[in-house]
N, C-alpha and C positions, 0 to 999 in steps of 0.2 A: 236319757242322756248318758253318754259314756264319760268316764271320769276325766280324761285328759281334755275334754272340750267343755268342762263344767266350771262354774265359778268356784275358785279355790275355797272361799269362805264357806260355801255350802258343804263341800267335801269335809273340811275341817270340823265344822260344827256337828255334822252327822257322826263322825268318828268319835269326837269328844263326848257327845251325848251318850252314845253307845257305851263308851268306856266308863263314864260316870255311873250309868245305870248298872253296869255289871259289877263295879266295885261296891256300890251300895248294896246290891243283892248279896255279894260275898260277905260283906261286913255283917249284914243281918243274919246270914247263915251261921257264921262263927261267933256271933255275939260280941263283935268288936265295937268299941266306942266310936260313934259317928260324929262326935261333937265338932271336929275340925273339918268335916266333909263339906266341900263346896256345894252350894245349893243348885247352881246352874252352870251352863257352859261359859257364860260371860259374867265377869265380876260386877257386882252391884245388883240392886233390886229390879232395875228396869232392863228388860231384854233389848238386844240390838234391834233396831227397827229399819225396815226398808219400805218406803212409801212410794206407791205408784199414783201419780196425779196428772192432771192435765185436761185437755179438751175432751168433751164428751164424744163418744163414738170414735175415739182415736185408737182403740184396740188395747187399752191398758190391761184388761182382764186376759186377753190372749197372750200378752207379753208375760204376765204373771204365770200363766199356765206353762208357757214355753220355757221359762227360766226355772221354775220350781218343779215341774212335772206333776203338780197337783191337778187331778182330773175333774173334781167336782166344783169347777168354777164356771159360772154361766157366761157364755160369750155369744155374740151375734150383733145384728144391726140394731140401731136405736140405743136408748139409754138403758143398758142392761143392769148396771150396778146402781141400785137405789139408795144404798147406805154403805157406810164403811164396813168392809169385811176384813177380818184379821185371820191370817193363816200361819200355822207353825211350820216353818221351813227349816227342819233340822236345828231347831233352837233359835232361829232368826224369826222375828215377828214381821211378816210381810203384810202390808196394809194396802188393800185395793180400794180406792176412793171413788165416789161418784164424779161425773164430769163437772169441771168448773165452768161457771158462767153459762148455764143453760137457761134460756128464757122460760122453759117449761117447769124447771124445778130450781128456783133461786136459793132454796134452803140447802141445796147441795153444796153451795159455796162455803157456808159456815162449817159444815162437816169436814170438807176437804182441807180447808185452811187450818183447822185445829190439828189434823193429822200431820200436815206439812210442818207446822211449827215445832212439833215434837220429834221430827224425823232425824235419825242419825245419817241416813242416806236417802236422797230424793231422786226418783226417776220421773222426769216430766215428759209427757208424751203428747205429740201433735201428729197430724197426718201430713202427707206430702203437700196439702194445700196450705200448710203453715198457719200463721196467725192472722185472724182478722183484726181490725183496729181495737175492738173491745177486749178480746182475749190477749192481744199483744200488750195492751196497756197494763193489764193485771199481771201478766207474766213479768213485766219490768218491775212491778211492785215487789215481787218475790226477790228479784235480783238485787234491787237497790235498797228498798226500805227494810226488807226482811233479811238482807245480806245472806241469801241462800246460794249464791254462785259457787262458793267453795264446797258445797255439800250436794251438788246437783250433777246429774247426767241428763242431757237433752236427747230424746229419741224422736226421730222423724219416722213414723210407721206408715204402713200401707204403700210402700214404694213400688210394689209390683204393679200397681195400677198405672204407673207411668214408665216403669222400667228402672230397676235399681242399678243404673249405670254410673260410671265415674262422671260422665258429662252432666247427667241430670243432678247428681249430688253436688257438683260444683255450682250449677245454676242455683240450686236451693241454698247453698251456703252463702252466696252473695245476697240472696233475698233475706236470709236469717240475720245478717249483719245489721240490717235496718232496725231490728227489734232488740238484738242482744247488745248493741253498742251501749256502754263503752267496753264491754267484754267482746271477745271474738267467739265464734262458734266452737273453735278448738278449746278455748279456755273453759267452756261449758261441757266439754267431753261429748260433743255431738256425734251421734251414730245414726246412720240410715239403715232401717231394717224393714222386713216384712214378716211379722210374727205368724201370720196364717200360712205362709209358704213353709216356714220351719215346722209348724204343727203338721201340715200335710206331708212333709218329708218323712215324718216318723211312722206314718201308716202306709206309705207308698211301697208296694212290693217290688216294683221295677227299680233296680239298683241305680241305673243311670238317671232315671227321672227323679229319684229321691235325692241324688247328689246335685242335680240341677236345681231342684227346689231349695235345697239347703244353701247352695251358693247364692241364689237369688235373695234368700232371706238375710244374708250378711250376719247371721247369728254368731259366727265365730268372732267377728269384730266386736260385737256387743259384749261377749264373754270376756274378751281380752281387755276391753275398756273397764269393765267392772273390776277385774283383777288388779289393774293399775290403780283404780280408785281406792280399793281396799288397802293396797300398799301405801299410797300417799297419805291416807288417813290413819295409818298405823293401827287399824282395827284388830289385826292379829294379836297385838300385844295384850289386848284385853282378855283374849282366850288363853294365851300362854301363861298369864298370871295365875289363872285358875288351875291350869295343868301343873304348874310348879308346886302349888299348894297340895294338889292331889299326890304328886310324886313324893313330897316330904312325908305325907301321912302314910303312904304305902311303905316308904323306907322304914318308918318306925314300926309298922305292923310286921314287916319281914323280920326285923331285928328281934321283935318280941317272940316270934314263933319259930325261929330257926334253931337247929341244934348246934352244939359246940363243934369246933373243928377238931377237938381233942387236944388242942394246945391253947392254953389260956392267954399266952402272949399274942398269938395270931388273932384270937377273939378280941383282945384289947387293941390290936392294930386296926381292926375294922372300926371300933368305936373311935379311935384316933382320927381316922379318915372322915367319919361322919361328923365329928366336931369341927374339923377343918372345913368341911363342905358347908356346914351351917353358917360359919363366919363369912365365907365367900358369897353364898347365896343371899344372905341378909344384906350384904353390901351392894350386891347387884340390884336388889329390890329398892334399896334406899336411893341409889343413883338414879334409877329409872323414874321413881316418883318425884324426886327433887328436881331433876333436870327438866322433866315435862312441865312442872309447875313454873319454872323459870322462863322457858321459851313460850309457853302459852300466855304468860303475863306480858311478855314482849310483844307478841302478836296483838294482844288486846290494846296495848299502848299505841301501836301503829294504826289500828283501826280508829281509835279515838282521835289520833292526830289528823286522820283523813276527815273525820266528821267536823273537827274544829275548823280546819282550813276551808272546807267546803261551805260551812255556815257563815264564815266571816269574810270571804273573799270579795264580796260586793259591798262591804262596809268601807272600803278605801275610796279616796277621792280621785285616784288616778291609776292607770294600768300598771305603771312602774312599781308602785307600792304593793299593788295586788300580786303582781308576779314575784316580787321580792318575798312576800309572805309564803308563797307556794314553794319557792326555792329553799327558804329556811326550813319549812316543814319537810321537804324532800330530803334535805341533808340530815335532819333530825332522825329520819328513819335509819340511815346508816349508823348514826350514833347509838340509837336504841339497839340495833343489831350487834354492833361491836361490843356494847356493854353486856348484852346477852351472852355473847361468845366468852367474854372475860368471866362473867358470873358462872357460866356452865363449867368452864375450865377450872376455875378456883374451887367450885363445889366438888367436882370429880376428884381434883387433887386432894382436897380435904378428906373426902370419904375414902379414897384409896389409901391415903396415908394412915387413916384410922384403921382400915382393914389390915394393913401391914403391921401396925402396932399390935393389934389383937392377935395376929398370927405369930409375931415374934414372942409375945408374952405366952402364948399357948405352947410354942415349941420349947420354951425355957422352963415350963412348968415341971414339977416333980413327976407327974404322970408321964409326960412326953419323954423326959430325959431318962427316967427309969426304964421305960419301954424300949427306947432306943438302945440302952446298954444291954438289956436282956436279949434283944433280937441280934445285935452284933455278936454277942457272946455265943449264942446258939449257932449262928451262921459260921463262925470261926471253928466251931467244934463239929461241923458237918451235919447238923440236924437236917434230915431229908425234907421235912415240910417247909422249913425256912429256906433251904436251898431252892426248892421248887418255886417258892414265892419270889425270891430275889432274882432268879434267872428267867422269870416270865418276861416275855417281850412286851406285854401290856404294861408291866410296872416300869420297864426301862424306857418306854417311848417318851421322847420330848424332854428328857431330863436336863439337857444343856440349856433349855429355855427357861426352866422354872427353878433352877438351883438358887437358893437364897443363902444368906450368911449364917443362918441358924443351924445348919448342918455342915460338918466338915467334909473334906474331900474323900475321906474313907467311906463316909456314909453314901456319898454319890456313887462311888465306884462299886460299892457293895449292893446297890439297888435300894437303899433306904429312902425312897422317894417320898414316903409319907412324912418325912421330917424336913423336906426342903421347901415345901409350900410354893406360893406364887411370888414372883419377883414384881411386886406391885410398884416398887420404885421405878422400874423400867417402864411400867405402864404409864406412870405420870409423865415421864419424859415424852411419850408418844401421843399425848392427848391432842396436841396441836395438829397432828396429822389428820385427825378426825374432825376437829372443830377449829379450823383455821380462819384467819381474817380475810382470806381470799374470797369468801362468800359475800356477794353483793346482791341484795334482794331485787334492786331495780334492774340489774342485768338480766335476772331471771324473768322479770315481768316484761322487759323489752318495750317500755313505753317511749314514744317519741318525745324528745326533750323540747322541741319548739317547732312552730309552724310560722312561716313568713307571711305576714299579712300587711299589705300596703307598705312594704319596705321595713316592717318592724318584726322582730322575733318575739312572739308572744306565747306564753303558756308553757310551763314545764312539761305538761302532759299533752301538749297539742291543744290545750283549751284556748279557744279563740274568743277574746272579749270584744263586745261591741265597742268600736272606737268611740271614746267619750263616755262609755258605759251609761249609767242612768241619766247623766247630765245632757245627753244628746236628745233634744226634744223632737227631732224629726223622725225618730225611730218608732215604729209602731209598738205600742205598749205591750200588746199580747205577744208579739214576736219577740220582744226583748225578754219578757218573762219566760218564754219557752227556751230561749237561748241560755238565760241564766240558770234555769233548771237543768238543762242538758250539761252545762259546764260543771255545775255542782255534782251531778251524778258521775261525770267522768273523773272528777277529782276523788270522790269517795271510792269509786271502783278501783282506781289506781292504787290507793293505799290498802284497800281490802285485798287486792291481788298480791301486794308486797307482803302483807301479813300471812296470807296463805302459803307463799313461797318460804317464809321463815319457818312455819310449822312443818312443812314438807321436808325442808333441808335438815332441821334438827331431828325430826323423827328418824330419818334415814341414817344420819350420822351417829345418833345414839345407838340404834340397832346394830350398826356396823362395829362400833366401839365395844359394846357388850359382847357381841359374837366373837370378836378376835381376842378379847382379853379375859372376861369372866367366864363366858360359856365354855371356852376351850379348856380352862382348868377344871371346871365342874365336870366336863365330859371325861377328862383324864382320871379324876377321883372316882367317878362312877365305874370306870373300867377296872380300877384297882379293887374296888369293893366287890365287883362282880367276880373277879378272879379269886378272891378269898372265899366268897360264897360257893363257888364251884368246887371248893375243896371239902365242903361239908358233906358228911355221909348221913344217911337215914333221915332225910328231910320228910316231913309229913306232907300229905296231900294239900293241906291248908297252906303250908309254907310255899309249896310249888305254885299254887294258884296265885298267891300274893306276889311272888316273884314274876310270874307271867304278866300280871296286871301292871306291875311296875315297868317291865320291859315295854309293854304296849304304850304306856304313858310316855316313856322316854323317846320311843320311836316317833310318836305323834308330834311331840315338841320339835324333834329334829326335822320332821317332814314340813312343819309349818315354817320353820326358819329357812329350810332349803328352798321351798316354793317361793317364799317372800324374796329371798336374794336372787333366785333365778329370774323372777318376774322383774326385779329391778334391773338386772343385766339386760334383759330383752328390750327394755324401754330406753336404755342409755344410747 
């Protein structure tokens, strides 16, 4: 597979794993302390998992091979996968499961469901024949009882058998709705593919035929869907957390091995920048951890609200009271969301103000003030090293945006940007731009607020109650039970969708906020440090290797953020 057509996550993990391994080898070579070294590409003891599950003989293994490029995966007719197989795909654990609900091997169900329960991302595969009654029933179990809709991509494979055309896809989408309700196929990220056509295209020598096979496979749409899924789930942040830790470790190693610039004050300026950077990076990390905890808790409350109203809705004596309970729960979701926005805004304000206080205290310290005096004095006397540093375009960039009250106008004019810091107070004023009350989860879910039945408007989500509900004796008991079950499922699904939209919104808003405020200043500081280090003469080969690794780490972090934002723009 060529890189621009690949799943971003696989590209990132491959590069991150290669970088981690090379830094680990370098540290071993020079005998440097590895105690702070990340163990793996993703933070935490459990690797990121991508589980392929679904109907037997649906082509799951072929899809795994197509996406990962792993060759030693058995494919073919019949039940090829007899047990769960785990593959390392550039640091991602890819799990290929046996087919679910085969009359030949019912023990496969238990194996597959265990893998599904622990999946970070689930790819559920069926053929163009879609679901029979038995498989459809158990698929709905995953959607509703196991609440896997938010973690799933639904793939309809083997479409070449009937023609992977827009018309055939639309026909299949209409058929799928009968099984996916109360979710739509779009909400389950449904993709129509033909994995075999894609695999055939890789070995086809005729360029035109290869392109025809690839187009028939619809593989590019699958890749794009996976990339959007990775973005919405904020999976990339788990990786950049590790890379930031690695960058800090390399920063310290470079500092330990680098020679002096020949000017003790410039050496001290680098240390000054490093200390400022630590304050800002630590605040960024605290904001990320704290804010995620807040909005994930809000999403949990919304899901619980859905369970409560679904379980209690048939305990009322009349439809009016039942609908009123739904409306109350519906409005409480907006309340939970608004409370979440306020909590996030307050916490970011608190942490940003704390960051500003730490920076103010640092700039007023004897170390900072003495260094500022020494550098200004040398600059006024025409010291060539200091002049070179202050006249650098890198040190001068963006100064108007980051000048704080801790340095005077002379410092700004002379290029003493190291003493100006970040104007975090301005940051606080702009938080509402990123986390505003204009976000309404129900608008994102787009649920119908009512359906007219016998002249009455019933059901906040279009849930239609049997007129008279349980008290109506002439309604068939089984039919009534099925209708009640369906309505409960629709209610739960509506609230689950709202919770998923809350997580998606806050993940994207948080990433945007950190990118425009904290990461921007960190990048400026890194450029300033790099300028100072370029002035050093007689660097050892070890120092050069460490600097090269640090540059690679910084570039990879930037690449992940860039691809993440570009992918978001493509989907807007």
